[in-house]
Phi, psi and omega in degrees: 000139172246135186237133183245129179231137184264128180227130177306136184313318183305337177270353183226086187262335196252005191242114172295118185056021173079350188305310180299314171306315184299327183284315183295322181292321176298319183287330180288314176297322182289314174305313189289320177297321183294318184298322192270007180057032183265349189215131176277178176296318175297320179299311182298315182308306181300306182308320194260358179081027186248165168278177180294314182299323175294325175295322177294317170303318170305309182289328171298312180304319177272010175062034176259127177291144179280138176280149171278132175263160178307318184295330178291315176300309174307318178301308179305321182289324174302312184304318185291324183290325175292329176294314185282351178261359177283000000 
C-alpha cells in the first residue's frame, strides 16, 4: 500500500523535493506504531531498512524504551532459574 500525504509548503521549508520530510514521516509512523505495540522491533527494522542493532540504536536516539519481547522474557527466566538452582 502506498500512502500519499499532502503538506503545505509553508510547513516544509528545509526539505528539497520532500525526501527528508518523507523519511521523517516514515520514521514517525514506525516510532508511533512501535510505541503502541502494533509493530515489533523486527518490523520497525524492516520498514526503515535497518538491522536489529541499528533499530535499537534508532530507538535509543529517539528515547523510545525498548519493549520486552517473548525471547527476552524467556532468556531472563532461564537466567533466573539458573541463578536460583546454584
